[in-house]
C-alpha positions, 0 to 999 in steps of 0.5 A: 523539554522532555516528552513522553511517547507511551512507556518512552521518553524523547530528550531531544530529536534532530533530522538525521536526513531529508530529500524530496519523498522522506526524511529520516529523524533520530531521537534521544530516547530513555527507553522503556527499560530506563536506558538510553537510546537513539530511535530513527524513525523514517517519515516518508511525504506521502500517504502510501495509497494501494488498488485493488481493481476488480474486474467483472470477471474476477480478475484483477491487474497485478503491475510488476517492477523492480525494487532498488530498494530490495535488489529485487522484481516484485509482483504487487497490486497497483501502489504509489504515494499520495500527498498528504494534503490532497484527498486519499481517493484522489491519489487512488484513481490517479495511481490506478491510470498512471500504472495499468491504464485503468478507470473505475466508476467505483470505489471503496476504501477497504483498509487503512494500515500502519506501512512496517510501524517499528521504524517509519510513520508511513500510513497506508488508504487502500482502495476496491475498484470495480467498474472498470474502463480499461485505457493507456498506462503513463508510469513515470519515468521512474517506473519500468512496469509489468503487467498480469491479469490474473483471478484474483483468488491465484493471486490471493494463492500466491500472496499465500506460497511466497510469489507475491511478497509486498506485503501492501499487496497481501493485506489487500488481497487478504482483506476484500478475501475476508470481506467478501466472505463474510458479507461486508462488500456488495453481493455482485463485488463479493462473487466476484472476488470469490470465483475463480475464472 
């Protein structure tokens, strides 16, 4: 039996590939122009989780690592995955500690976004973390991580010039800057985000 999704009609769906982290489904469809077609969707099994840690002096921590899919090194804010049936904040706390060794007394979910929505149904949740305490990082075996402490405003500039290319990081930096400039955050947090140490 066919299913309608907006202007698309889905006739059949099959699982094309699956592993512990994602599934790929192929849909036989009628396209919006009325012609037959195929549409593949990648479905990650976790939520995407991101954290923008904010030190009182206006700095943050970037995580550098090689990204296999791109065959390139990438500078990013702490990111990872979290189970869909777990509160995203729990996953954010775990990711921040694993990748940077940091813990935070205060947290705010400030961004939700759809990641590459033409080919994947991945959803992302991002958090601001402040009143930070330093500890020891414990990255997973798949992560060979370098960290770099940098001012948030410098990171934002690097995201605009192309040194930082990760979409989730760009979105977090831009949203935090926007909220700080519009008075939508705790005044002390906003001042830290906008400062230039």
